[in-house]
Backbone as numpy.savetxt, mean C-alpha at the origin, in Angstrom:
# Nx Ny Nz CAx CAy CAz Cx Cy Cz
-44.84 7.88 -16.11 -43.98 7.29 -15.06 -42.52 7.63 -15.36
-41.81 8.16 -14.36 -40.43 8.57 -14.57 -39.50 7.37 -14.61
-38.49 7.43 -15.48 -37.52 6.34 -15.58 -36.65 6.33 -14.32
-36.30 5.14 -13.91 -35.46 4.99 -12.73 -34.02 5.41 -13.06
-33.41 6.19 -12.16 -32.04 6.64 -12.37 -31.07 5.50 -12.12
-30.13 5.31 -13.04 -29.13 4.26 -12.87 -28.22 4.61 -11.70
-27.82 3.62 -10.91 -26.94 3.91 -9.77 -25.55 4.32 -10.21
-24.88 5.08 -9.37 -23.45 5.35 -9.53 -22.72 4.06 -9.21
-21.73 3.70 -10.02 -21.14 2.37 -9.91 -19.72 2.39 -9.32
-19.48 1.43 -8.46 -18.15 1.14 -7.93 -17.72 -0.20 -8.50
-16.51 -0.25 -9.07 -15.98 -1.50 -9.60 -14.93 -2.09 -8.67
-14.84 -3.42 -8.65 -13.92 -4.10 -7.75 -13.04 -5.07 -8.51
-11.72 -4.87 -8.39 -10.72 -5.81 -8.91 -10.20 -6.65 -7.74
-10.30 -7.96 -7.83 -9.81 -8.83 -6.76 -9.09 -10.03 -7.35
-8.36 -10.72 -6.50 -7.69 -11.96 -6.88 -8.39 -13.14 -6.24
-7.63 -13.93 -5.47 -8.15 -15.17 -4.93 -8.91 -15.00 -3.61
-8.82 -13.81 -3.00 -9.46 -13.63 -1.70 -10.96 -13.89 -1.80
-11.53 -14.43 -0.74 -12.91 -14.91 -0.83 -13.86 -14.32 0.21
-13.34 -13.79 1.35 -14.25 -13.39 2.42 -14.64 -11.92 2.35
-13.66 -11.01 2.17 -13.99 -9.58 2.17 -14.76 -9.13 0.93
-14.39 -9.54 -0.29 -15.08 -8.99 -1.47 -16.60 -9.16 -1.46
-17.14 -10.38 -1.27 -18.61 -10.48 -1.29 -19.28 -9.74 -0.13
-18.62 -9.72 1.03 -19.20 -9.00 2.16 -19.24 -7.50 1.88
-18.18 -6.98 1.26 -18.14 -5.56 0.90 -19.22 -5.23 -0.14
-19.32 -6.05 -1.18 -20.33 -5.80 -2.21 -21.73 -5.82 -1.61
-21.98 -6.79 -0.76 -23.31 -6.87 -0.12 -23.60 -5.63 0.71
-22.57 -5.13 1.43 -22.78 -3.97 2.28 -23.08 -2.72 1.46
-22.34 -2.51 0.37 -22.61 -1.35 -0.49 -23.99 -1.47 -1.13
-24.30 -2.63 -1.66 -25.55 -2.80 -2.40 -26.78 -2.82 -1.48
-26.58 -3.19 -0.24 -27.67 -3.10 0.73 -28.11 -1.66 0.93
-27.19 -0.73 0.74 -27.49 0.69 0.95 -27.91 1.41 -0.33
-27.92 0.72 -1.47 -28.19 1.37 -2.76 -29.50 2.16 -2.77
-30.61 1.62 -2.23 -31.85 2.42 -2.26 -31.71 3.77 -1.57
-30.84 3.83 -0.57 -30.64 5.07 0.17 -29.58 5.97 -0.45
-28.49 5.36 -0.98 -27.36 6.15 -1.44 -27.33 6.38 -2.95
-27.95 5.48 -3.72 -27.86 5.55 -5.17 -26.54 5.05 -5.70
-25.78 4.31 -4.89 -24.46 3.79 -5.27 -24.50 2.27 -5.21
-23.98 1.61 -6.25 -23.94 0.15 -6.30 -22.52 -0.29 -6.63
-22.17 -1.52 -6.21 -20.82 -2.04 -6.44 -20.90 -3.41 -7.09
-19.87 -3.75 -7.90 -19.87 -5.02 -8.61 -18.44 -5.42 -8.97
-18.25 -6.71 -9.22 -16.99 -7.18 -9.77 -16.86 -6.65 -11.20
-15.64 -6.29 -11.59 -15.40 -5.77 -12.92 -15.01 -6.89 -13.87
-15.29 -6.66 -15.16 -14.84 -7.54 -16.24 -14.26 -6.65 -17.34
-12.99 -6.88 -17.71 -12.39 -6.12 -18.81 -11.59 -7.08 -19.68
-11.35 -6.67 -20.92 -10.54 -7.49 -21.81 -10.27 -6.77 -23.12
-9.13 -6.10 -23.21 -8.82 -5.31 -24.39 -9.37 -3.91 -24.21
-8.50 -2.94 -24.05 -8.95 -1.58 -23.70 -8.45 -0.58 -24.74
-9.38 0.19 -25.29 -9.06 1.22 -26.27 -8.56 2.47 -25.56
-7.55 3.12 -26.13 -7.02 4.34 -25.54 -8.12 5.38 -25.34
-8.06 6.05 -24.20 -9.03 7.08 -23.83 -10.46 6.57 -23.75
-10.62 5.25 -23.61 -11.98 4.72 -23.46 -12.52 5.12 -22.09
-13.76 5.62 -22.03 -14.32 6.03 -20.74 -14.60 4.81 -19.86
-14.62 5.02 -18.58 -14.94 3.95 -17.64 -16.36 4.14 -17.13
-17.12 3.06 -16.98 -18.48 3.20 -16.45 -18.51 3.35 -14.94
-17.33 3.35 -14.30 -17.27 3.38 -12.84 -16.82 4.74 -12.33
-17.44 5.16 -11.25 -17.01 6.40 -10.59 -15.83 6.13 -9.67
-15.82 4.97 -9.04 -14.74 4.54 -8.15 -14.35 3.12 -8.51
-13.06 2.83 -8.51 -12.58 1.46 -8.69 -11.69 1.11 -7.50
-11.98 -0.02 -6.87 -11.16 -0.53 -5.77 -10.28 -1.64 -6.33
-8.98 -1.44 -6.22 -8.00 -2.36 -6.83 -7.24 -3.12 -5.75
-7.33 -4.45 -5.79 -6.63 -5.27 -4.81 -5.73 -6.33 -5.47
-5.47 -6.19 -6.79 -4.73 -7.26 -7.46 -3.82 -6.78 -8.59
-3.84 -5.50 -8.98 -3.09 -5.10 -10.17 -1.58 -5.21 -9.99
-1.10 -5.30 -8.74 0.34 -5.49 -8.53 0.80 -6.85 -9.05
-0.15 -7.76 -9.28 0.18 -9.09 -9.81 -0.36 -9.32 -11.22
-1.16 -8.39 -11.73 -1.74 -8.51 -13.07 -1.47 -7.20 -13.80
-0.36 -7.10 -14.55 0.05 -5.82 -15.14 -1.00 -5.18 -16.05
-1.78 -5.98 -16.78 -2.81 -5.39 -17.65 -3.81 -4.59 -16.83
-4.18 -5.08 -15.66 -5.10 -4.33 -14.81 -4.51 -2.97 -14.45
-3.21 -2.93 -14.15 -2.57 -1.66 -13.78 -2.63 -0.69 -14.96
-2.40 -1.19 -16.17 -2.48 -0.35 -17.36 -3.89 0.21 -17.53
-4.89 -0.65 -17.34 -6.28 -0.20 -17.44 -6.58 0.88 -16.40
-6.10 0.68 -15.18 -6.41 1.60 -14.10 -5.81 2.98 -14.33
-4.64 3.03 -14.95 -4.04 4.33 -15.26 -4.91 5.10 -16.26
-5.45 4.39 -17.25 -6.35 5.03 -18.19 -7.64 5.47 -17.50
-8.15 4.63 -16.58 -9.36 4.99 -15.85 -9.13 6.26 -15.03
-7.96 6.36 -14.39 -7.63 7.57 -13.64 -7.59 8.79 -14.57
-7.04 8.61 -15.76 -6.98 9.70 -16.73 -8.37 10.18 -17.11
-9.34 9.27 -17.13 -10.71 9.64 -17.51 -11.51 10.24 -16.35
-10.90 10.32 -15.15 -11.58 10.98 -14.04 -12.07 10.05 -12.95
-11.74 8.77 -13.02 -12.16 7.81 -12.01 -11.33 8.00 -10.74
-11.94 7.80 -9.60 -11.20 7.73 -8.35 -10.76 6.28 -8.18
-9.46 6.02 -8.27 -8.92 4.68 -8.19 -8.29 4.48 -6.81
-8.68 3.42 -6.16 -8.16 3.05 -4.84 -7.45 1.71 -5.00
-6.10 1.74 -4.95 -5.21 2.86 -4.66 -4.65 3.46 -5.95
-4.20 4.70 -5.84 -3.60 5.42 -6.95 -2.56 4.54 -7.66
-2.82 4.13 -8.91 -1.89 3.22 -9.58 -0.55 3.86 -9.91
-0.50 5.18 -10.01 0.76 5.86 -10.32 1.68 5.86 -9.10
1.12 6.14 -7.92 1.93 6.11 -6.70 2.32 4.68 -6.37
1.41 3.76 -6.55 1.68 2.35 -6.25 2.82 1.83 -7.12
2.85 2.28 -8.37 3.94 1.88 -9.27 5.26 2.50 -8.84
5.22 3.69 -8.29 6.45 4.46 -8.06 7.06 4.27 -6.67
6.28 3.83 -5.68 6.80 3.84 -4.32 7.85 2.75 -4.09
8.66 2.96 -3.09 9.59 1.93 -2.63 9.91 2.19 -1.17
10.40 1.19 -0.48 10.55 1.26 0.97 11.70 2.18 1.39
12.68 2.38 0.54 13.77 3.29 0.87 13.29 4.74 0.83
12.61 5.11 -0.25 12.03 6.45 -0.33 11.06 6.68 0.82
10.25 5.66 1.09 9.26 5.80 2.16 9.90 6.04 3.51
10.95 5.28 3.83 11.63 5.48 5.11 12.24 6.88 5.20
12.79 7.36 4.09 13.37 8.70 4.06 12.30 9.77 4.26
11.16 9.60 3.57 10.08 10.58 3.68 9.51 10.62 5.09
9.29 9.46 5.68 8.75 9.41 7.03 9.62 10.18 8.01
10.92 9.91 7.97 11.80 10.56 8.94 11.92 12.05 8.67
11.87 12.44 7.40 11.93 13.88 7.08 10.71 14.62 7.63
9.57 13.93 7.70 8.34 14.54 8.18 8.10 14.30 9.66
9.12 13.80 10.36 9.04 13.75 11.81 8.58 12.45 12.42
8.36 11.41 11.63 8.00 10.11 12.16 9.26 9.25 12.31
9.13 8.12 12.97 10.26 7.25 13.21 10.21 6.02 12.30
11.37 5.72 11.72 11.51 4.54 10.88 12.88 3.94 11.17
13.05 2.63 11.03 14.38 2.04 11.24 15.39 2.63 10.25
16.65 2.73 10.68 17.71 3.17 9.79 17.79 2.21 8.60
17.88 2.76 7.40 17.72 1.97 6.17 18.79 2.34 5.15
19.32 1.34 4.48 20.32 1.55 3.42 19.81 0.86 2.15
19.83 1.57 1.03 19.53 0.96 -0.27 20.80 0.31 -0.82
20.68 -0.91 -1.32 21.84 -1.67 -1.82 21.83 -1.73 -3.35
23.00 -1.75 -3.96 23.06 -2.00 -5.41 22.47 -3.38 -5.73
21.93 -3.52 -6.93 21.39 -4.82 -7.33 22.49 -5.87 -7.40
22.11 -7.10 -7.12 23.07 -8.20 -7.25 23.27 -8.57 -8.71
22.17 -8.65 -9.49 22.24 -9.02 -10.90 21.51 -7.98 -11.75
21.74 -8.04 -13.07 21.18 -7.05 -13.98 20.63 -7.73 -15.22
19.80 -7.00 -15.94 19.19 -7.55 -17.15 20.27 -7.79 -18.21
20.01 -8.68 -19.17 21.00 -8.91 -20.25 21.30 -7.60 -20.98
22.54 -7.44 -21.35 22.95 -6.22 -22.05 23.74 -5.28 -21.16
23.63 -5.46 -19.85 24.44 -4.65 -18.94 25.87 -5.22 -18.92
26.82 -4.40 -19.31 28.23 -4.78 -19.27 28.83 -4.11 -18.04
29.24 -4.89 -17.07 29.63 -4.35 -15.77 30.72 -3.29 -15.88
31.67 -3.47 -16.74 32.79 -2.52 -16.84 32.42 -1.25 -17.61
31.27 -1.27 -18.30 30.86 -0.10 -19.10 29.55 0.50 -18.60
28.56 -0.33 -18.37 27.24 0.18 -17.99 27.18 0.67 -16.55
28.09 0.18 -15.71 28.03 0.49 -14.28 29.19 1.36 -13.84
29.62 2.26 -14.68 30.81 3.05 -14.36 30.57 4.04 -13.23
29.29 4.28 -12.88 28.98 5.17 -11.75 28.87 4.42 -10.43
29.01 3.11 -10.47 28.78 2.29 -9.29 30.09 1.97 -8.57
30.11 2.26 -7.27 31.26 1.87 -6.45 31.23 0.35 -6.21
32.36 -0.28 -6.33 32.41 -1.73 -6.15 33.78 -2.10 -5.57
33.85 -3.04 -4.65 32.73 -3.81 -4.07 31.99 -3.03 -3.00
30.86 -3.57 -2.56 30.09 -2.94 -1.49 30.90 -2.98 -0.19
30.88 -1.89 0.53 31.52 -1.83 1.85 30.56 -2.43 2.88
30.53 -3.75 2.95 29.55 -4.42 3.80 29.72 -4.05 5.27
30.93 -3.94 5.74 31.16 -3.59 7.14 30.59 -2.20 7.45
30.85 -1.27 6.53 30.34 0.08 6.73 28.82 0.15 6.65
28.24 -0.59 5.72 26.79 -0.61 5.57 26.13 -1.13 6.84
26.62 -2.26 7.34 26.02 -2.86 8.54 26.19 -1.95 9.75
27.36 -1.34 9.88 27.60 -0.43 11.00 26.66 0.76 10.97
26.32 1.24 9.77 25.48 2.44 9.64 24.06 2.22 10.13
23.62 0.97 10.22 22.26 0.70 10.72 22.27 0.07 12.10
23.44 0.00 12.73 23.50 -0.46 14.10 23.93 -1.89 14.30
24.39 -2.57 13.24 24.91 -3.92 13.39 23.85 -5.01 13.26
24.24 -6.22 13.63 23.36 -7.38 13.56 22.59 -7.54 14.87
21.38 -8.16 14.81 20.69 -8.62 13.60 20.13 -7.42 12.84
19.89 -7.65 11.55 19.26 -6.63 10.71 18.37 -7.33 9.69
17.63 -6.53 8.95 16.62 -7.09 8.06 16.97 -6.75 6.61
17.05 -7.78 5.78 17.24 -7.61 4.34 15.91 -7.85 3.67
15.46 -6.89 2.84 14.15 -7.05 2.22 14.11 -6.38 0.85
13.16 -6.82 0.04 12.92 -6.23 -1.27 12.31 -4.84 -1.10
12.92 -3.85 -1.72 12.42 -2.47 -1.59 11.03 -2.28 -2.17
10.63 -3.16 -3.07 9.32 -3.04 -3.70 8.37 -4.17 -3.32
8.75 -4.98 -2.37 7.99 -6.18 -2.06 6.84 -5.93 -1.09
6.06 -6.97 -0.88 4.94 -6.94 0.06 4.61 -8.36 0.49
3.71 -8.45 1.46 3.27 -9.76 1.90 4.37 -10.58 2.57
5.39 -9.90 3.12 6.51 -10.56 3.80 7.31 -11.47 2.86
7.23 -11.21 1.56 8.04 -11.97 0.61 9.44 -11.36 0.52
10.44 -12.21 0.39 11.83 -11.78 0.28 12.24 -10.88 1.44
11.86 -11.30 2.66 12.25 -10.59 3.88 13.04 -11.56 4.75
14.24 -11.14 5.16 15.12 -12.03 5.90 15.71 -11.31 7.11
15.57 -11.93 8.27 16.25 -11.45 9.47 17.62 -12.13 9.50
18.68 -11.35 9.30 20.02 -11.93 9.19 20.82 -11.64 10.45
21.60 -12.64 10.88 22.29 -12.57 12.16 23.81 -12.37 12.03
24.33 -12.52 10.81 25.78 -12.48 10.65 26.15 -12.03 9.24
27.39 -11.67 9.04 27.85 -11.25 7.73 27.76 -12.37 6.70
28.18 -13.60 7.00 28.03 -14.68 6.01 26.58 -14.89 5.59
25.66 -14.80 6.54 24.25 -14.98 6.20 23.75 -13.83 5.33
24.18 -12.61 5.63 23.78 -11.46 4.83 24.27 -11.61 3.39
25.52 -11.94 3.21 26.08 -12.10 1.86 25.37 -13.22 1.13
25.09 -14.31 1.82 24.39 -15.44 1.20 23.01 -15.01 0.69
22.25 -14.34 1.54 20.90 -13.91 1.13 20.98 -12.89 0.00
21.91 -11.96 0.09 22.06 -10.95 -0.95 22.40 -11.61 -2.29
23.26 -12.62 -2.28 23.69 -13.26 -3.52 22.56 -13.99 -4.24
21.47 -14.25 -3.53 20.32 -14.90 -4.15 19.17 -13.92 -4.43
19.45 -12.62 -4.34 18.38 -11.63 -4.55 18.13 -11.34 -6.02
19.04 -11.77 -6.91 18.81 -11.64 -8.34 18.62 -10.20 -8.78
17.52 -9.93 -9.50 17.25 -8.61 -10.05 16.53 -7.69 -9.07
16.20 -8.18 -7.90 15.47 -7.37 -6.93 16.35 -6.23 -6.41
15.71 -5.13 -6.08 16.40 -4.01 -5.42 16.19 -4.18 -3.92
17.26 -4.46 -3.21 17.16 -4.79 -1.80 17.54 -3.60 -0.92
16.95 -3.58 0.27 17.35 -2.62 1.30 17.79 -3.41 2.53
18.66 -2.80 3.31 19.08 -3.36 4.59 18.59 -2.42 5.68
17.96 -2.99 6.69 17.25 -2.15 7.66 17.59 -2.58 9.10
17.68 -1.58 9.93 17.86 -1.81 11.37 16.73 -2.70 11.90
17.07 -3.67 12.73 16.04 -4.50 13.37 15.64 -3.85 14.69
14.34 -3.62 14.85 13.82 -3.00 16.07 13.42 -4.12 17.05
14.10 -4.20 18.17 13.73 -5.16 19.21 12.49 -4.60 19.93
11.34 -5.02 19.48 10.10 -4.40 19.93 9.58 -5.02 21.24
8.86 -4.16 21.97 8.18 -4.60 23.19 6.71 -4.88 22.93
6.12 -4.16 21.98 4.77 -4.43 21.50 4.70 -4.04 20.04
3.64 -4.43 19.39 3.59 -4.32 17.93 2.15 -4.01 17.51
2.02 -3.16 16.49 0.68 -2.79 16.00 0.64 -2.89 14.48
-0.48 -3.31 13.99 -0.74 -3.30 12.55 -2.05 -2.54 12.36
-1.95 -1.36 11.76 -3.08 -0.44 11.71 -3.59 -0.27 10.28
-4.89 -0.30 10.11 -5.50 -0.12 8.81 -5.93 1.33 8.63
-5.57 1.93 7.50 -6.03 3.26 7.16 -6.92 3.20 5.94
-8.09 3.78 6.01 -9.04 3.78 4.90 -9.51 5.20 4.61
-9.48 5.56 3.34 -9.99 6.86 2.92 -9.17 8.04 3.39
-7.99 7.78 3.97 -7.14 8.83 4.54 -7.83 9.59 5.67
-8.94 9.01 6.17 -9.70 9.65 7.24 -10.02 8.70 8.39
-9.97 7.40 8.15 -10.36 6.41 9.15 -9.20 5.46 9.40
-8.96 5.15 10.68 -7.87 4.24 11.03 -8.35 3.25 12.09
-7.90 2.03 11.95 -8.20 0.97 12.90 -6.88 0.53 13.53
-6.70 0.80 14.82 -5.50 0.41 15.53 -5.67 -1.03 16.02
-4.80 -1.91 15.54 -4.89 -3.32 15.90 -3.57 -3.79 16.51
-3.63 -4.35 17.70 -2.44 -4.94 18.28 -2.21 -6.29 17.60
-0.94 -6.56 17.28 -0.62 -7.70 16.42 0.63 -8.40 16.94
0.64 -9.71 16.82 1.84 -10.49 17.12 2.38 -11.04 15.80
3.46 -10.46 15.25 3.95 -10.90 13.94 4.53 -12.31 13.96
4.96 -12.78 15.12 5.50 -14.13 15.19 4.39 -15.17 15.09
3.28 -14.92 15.77 2.14 -15.84 15.72 1.16 -15.47 14.63
1.38 -14.31 13.98 0.45 -13.78 12.97 -0.97 -13.70 13.55
-1.06 -13.05 14.71 -2.31 -13.01 15.47 -2.72 -11.57 15.76
-3.96 -11.21 15.43 -4.54 -9.92 15.77 -5.30 -10.05 17.09
-4.96 -9.21 18.06 -5.72 -9.19 19.30 -7.11 -8.58 19.02
-8.17 -9.16 19.58 -9.51 -8.57 19.33 -9.60 -7.12 19.79
-8.93 -6.79 20.91 -8.90 -5.42 21.42 -7.47 -5.06 21.79
-7.00 -3.86 21.45 -5.64 -3.47 21.80 -5.51 -3.17 23.29
-4.31 -3.33 23.82 -4.04 -3.03 25.22 -3.16 -1.80 25.40
-2.96 -1.03 24.32 -2.15 0.18 24.41 -2.83 1.21 25.31
-2.02 2.04 25.98 -2.65 3.12 26.74 -3.20 4.16 25.78
-3.96 5.10 26.31 -4.69 6.05 25.46 -3.76 6.89 24.60
-2.62 7.30 25.18 -1.69 8.15 24.42 -1.07 7.39 23.26
-0.65 6.14 23.50 -0.06 5.34 22.43 -1.10 5.02 21.36
-2.31 4.69 21.79 -3.38 4.40 20.84 -3.60 5.58 19.91
-3.69 6.77 20.48 -3.94 7.96 19.66 -2.77 8.24 18.74
-1.56 8.02 19.22 -0.38 8.25 18.38 -0.36 7.30 17.20
-0.65 6.03 17.43 -0.69 5.05 16.33 -1.80 5.41 15.33
-2.94 5.82 15.84 -4.06 6.24 14.99 -3.64 7.41 14.09
-3.07 8.44 14.71 -2.73 9.66 13.97 -1.59 9.42 12.98
-0.59 8.64 13.38 0.55 8.40 12.48 0.13 7.52 11.30
-0.81 6.62 11.51 -1.33 5.82 10.40 -1.98 6.72 9.36
-2.82 7.65 9.80 -3.48 8.55 8.86 -2.46 9.47 8.18
-1.47 9.92 8.92 -0.45 10.80 8.33 0.30 10.07 7.23
0.66 8.81 7.47 1.37 8.03 6.46 0.51 7.83 5.23
-0.76 7.47 5.42 -1.66 7.27 4.27 -1.82 8.56 3.48
-1.91 9.68 4.17 -2.05 10.96 3.49 -0.79 11.33 2.72
0.39 11.07 3.28 1.62 11.47 2.59 1.84 10.67 1.31
1.36 9.41 1.29 1.50 8.60 0.08 0.25 8.62 -0.80
-0.84 9.19 -0.31 -2.06 9.25 -1.10 -2.79 7.93 -1.18
-2.60 7.06 -0.18 -3.26 5.75 -0.19 -4.58 5.80 0.59
-5.62 5.30 -0.04 -6.94 5.24 0.61 -7.22 3.86 1.21
-6.27 2.96 1.10 -6.41 1.60 1.64 -5.00 1.09 1.89
-4.62 0.97 3.16 -3.21 0.69 3.46 -3.08 0.23 4.90
-2.15 -0.70 5.15 -1.82 -1.03 6.52 -0.43 -0.51 6.85
-0.27 -0.06 8.10 1.00 0.44 8.61 1.37 -0.39 9.83
2.58 -0.93 9.81 3.04 -1.76 10.92 4.05 -0.98 11.75
3.86 -1.02 13.07 4.71 -0.29 13.99 5.32 -1.24 15.01
6.65 -1.23 15.11 7.35 -1.93 16.18 7.62 -0.90 17.28
7.10 -1.14 18.47 7.16 -0.15 19.54 8.30 -0.51 20.49
9.25 0.42 20.62 10.41 0.24 21.48 10.62 1.51 22.31
10.73 1.34 23.61 10.95 2.47 24.52 9.91 3.57 24.33
8.67 3.15 24.09 7.58 4.11 23.95 7.52 4.82 22.62
8.35 4.40 21.66 8.38 5.04 20.34 7.91 4.04 19.28
6.88 4.37 18.50 6.47 3.49 17.40 7.33 3.74 16.16
8.02 2.70 15.72 8.82 2.77 14.50 8.00 2.15 13.36
7.76 2.93 12.32 7.02 2.41 11.16 7.97 1.53 10.35
7.77 0.22 10.41 8.69 -0.69 9.73 8.13 -1.21 8.42
6.82 -1.10 8.24 6.21 -1.52 6.97 4.94 -0.70 6.81
4.86 0.07 5.76 3.77 1.05 5.66 3.33 1.28 4.22
3.73 0.39 3.33 3.28 0.47 1.94 2.62 -0.86 1.58
1.39 -1.02 2.02 0.62 -2.25 1.79 -0.70 -1.86 1.12
-0.65 -1.46 -0.16 -1.85 -0.92 -0.81 -2.92 -1.96 -1.13
-2.62 -3.26 -0.95 -3.64 -4.30 -1.07 -3.62 -5.11 0.22
-3.99 -4.48 1.33 -3.79 -5.09 2.64 -4.70 -6.29 2.89
-4.24 -7.15 3.80 -5.00 -8.32 4.20 -6.32 -7.90 4.83
-7.43 -8.41 4.29 -8.75 -8.16 4.87 -9.51 -9.46 5.09
-8.79 -10.55 5.22 -9.44 -11.86 5.34 -9.95 -12.09 6.76
-11.14 -12.62 6.87 -11.75 -12.84 8.17 -10.97 -13.82 9.02
-10.31 -14.79 8.38 -9.58 -15.81 9.13 -8.36 -15.24 9.83
-7.73 -14.24 9.25 -6.57 -13.63 9.90 -6.97 -12.47 10.80
-7.91 -11.65 10.36 -8.30 -10.48 11.13 -9.14 -10.81 12.35
-9.99 -11.83 12.23 -10.99 -12.08 13.26 -12.27 -11.30 12.94
-13.37 -11.71 13.54 -14.69 -11.19 13.19 -14.83 -9.69 13.45
-14.34 -9.22 14.60 -14.55 -7.81 14.96 -13.83 -6.88 13.99
-12.55 -7.14 13.72 -11.80 -6.30 12.79 -12.36 -6.42 11.37
-12.75 -7.63 10.99 -13.29 -7.85 9.65 -14.55 -7.02 9.43
-15.43 -7.02 10.39 -16.68 -6.25 10.24 -16.39 -4.77 10.10
-15.38 -4.27 10.81 -15.00 -2.85 10.67 -14.51 -2.58 9.25
-13.68 -3.49 8.70 -13.16 -3.31 7.33 -14.30 -3.23 6.32
-15.26 -4.11 6.45 -16.37 -4.15 5.50 -17.18 -2.86 5.58
-17.61 -2.51 6.78 -18.47 -1.33 6.95 -17.73 -0.04 6.58
-16.49 0.10 7.06 -15.77 1.36 6.85 -15.38 1.53 5.38
-14.99 0.44 4.72 -14.67 0.56 3.30 -15.91 0.91 2.49
-17.06 0.40 2.88 -18.30 0.79 2.22 -18.58 2.28 2.46
-18.42 2.73 3.70 -18.61 4.16 4.01 -17.72 5.04 3.14
-16.43 4.67 3.08 -15.44 5.49 2.37 -15.72 5.52 0.87
-15.96 4.37 0.27 -16.13 4.33 -1.19 -17.46 4.95 -1.63
-18.49 4.81 -0.82 -19.75 5.49 -1.15 -19.56 7.00 -1.09
-18.87 7.46 -0.04 -18.59 8.90 0.06 -17.82 9.40 -1.15
-16.80 8.66 -1.57 -16.01 9.07 -2.72 -16.82 9.02 -4.01
-17.69 8.01 -4.13 -18.52 7.90 -5.33 -19.45 9.10 -5.47
-19.87 9.66 -4.37 -20.80 10.80 -4.39 -20.06 12.14 -4.42
-18.73 12.10 -4.41 -17.93 13.32 -4.42 -17.39 13.57 -5.83
-16.62 14.64 -5.95 -15.93 14.94 -7.22 -14.45 14.61 -7.11
-14.07 13.84 -6.12 -12.66 13.48 -5.91 -12.18 12.58 -7.04
-11.05 12.96 -7.66 -10.49 12.20 -8.77 -9.00 11.96 -8.54
-8.56 10.76 -8.84 -7.15 10.43 -8.66 -6.25 11.37 -9.46
-6.67 11.74 -10.65 -5.81 12.55 -11.52 -5.55 13.95 -10.98
-6.36 14.43 -10.03 -6.18 15.78 -9.53 -4.89 15.97 -8.75
-4.20 14.87 -8.43 -2.91 14.96 -7.73 -1.78 15.33 -8.68
-2.05 15.31 -9.99 -0.97 15.44 -10.98 -1.26 16.58 -11.95
-0.19 17.21 -12.42 -0.33 18.31 -13.37 -1.03 17.85 -14.64
-0.67 16.64 -15.13 -1.31 16.15 -16.36 -2.80 15.93 -16.13
-3.17 15.54 -14.93 -4.59 15.33 -14.64 -5.38 16.62 -14.63
-4.78 17.67 -14.06 -5.44 18.97 -14.05 -5.59 19.51 -15.47
-4.56 19.28 -16.30 -4.66 19.71 -17.71 -5.74 18.93 -18.45
-5.85 17.64 -18.16 -6.88 16.82 -18.82 -8.28 17.26 -18.41
-8.44 17.57 -17.14 -9.76 18.03 -16.68 -10.12 19.35 -17.33
-9.14 20.26 -17.47 -9.39 21.54 -18.10 -9.72 21.37 -19.58
-9.05 20.41 -20.24 -9.33 20.15 -21.65 -10.76 19.67 -21.84
-11.25 18.86 -20.91 -12.63 18.39 -21.00 -13.62 19.54 -20.84
-13.30 20.48 -19.96 -14.16 21.65 -19.78 -14.20 22.49 -21.04
-13.02 22.66 -21.68 -12.95 23.46 -22.91 -13.76 22.82 -24.05
-13.71 21.49 -24.15 -14.46 20.80 -25.20 -15.95 20.93 -24.98
-16.36 20.81 -23.72 -17.80 20.89 -23.44 -18.33 22.31 -23.57
């Protein structure tokens, strides 16, 4: 009697979320007899350098809040694992670079200015360590460059609508900036939108266009965009995910005068909760993420192949074998 082949494994890192993870695991494991791929919650604790990972794919939804997980994931990527999302890009991205890249590649983003930090770590001597910094900030010029008030002050590295402020006046802007501490803030043009979309991109190949009301935090079950706008939102979502290398990401578009402005597009641990998405969108997230991760598990796609060091590591493994 032949021994049963062990399944290819997908590992899942999660935090407090409760609805999507078990539904996703059930969907992948329901298909195991057909695909040979199984998924499970991961357990780690103390990681040896260059230790191999038992997983072909790892889905990460919490390492931005648990630094040890991010460290582990970088080593897993080095060993040839496909990590969703790429921990190196996730560590490096920021909203100012993103806005610049989008506009350079022909998409629309609100006018954005990166601001000097308000505060610095101990040891920074303002008169010595910051000799390259112009001071004080030309607040009038900065605000004029993005079109005036109202405008949006936000953390360049933030997510989940944390540290985001719609400011209406110069005193309010200065007040909010003075409480930003060590955060790197950006100031952004406010788009007076006529409609709004929050689109999910998965696997850099699949996109879900969802009409969204950010004030009510409500997803419409079905979008009301015309066919041309729907297709544009679909295609621009995939283009954004491809340019950043994200296999799981939401892109938010404020639509004004028929133009979708990408105002938030770096959400590598996007909301997948049934209570916010609604049943129809939730079911798409579960099924499509299972489709994508199973496909990747059966492929030779590796996160490290995006980097020169990764290609060298793969070649070194070939030479040893």
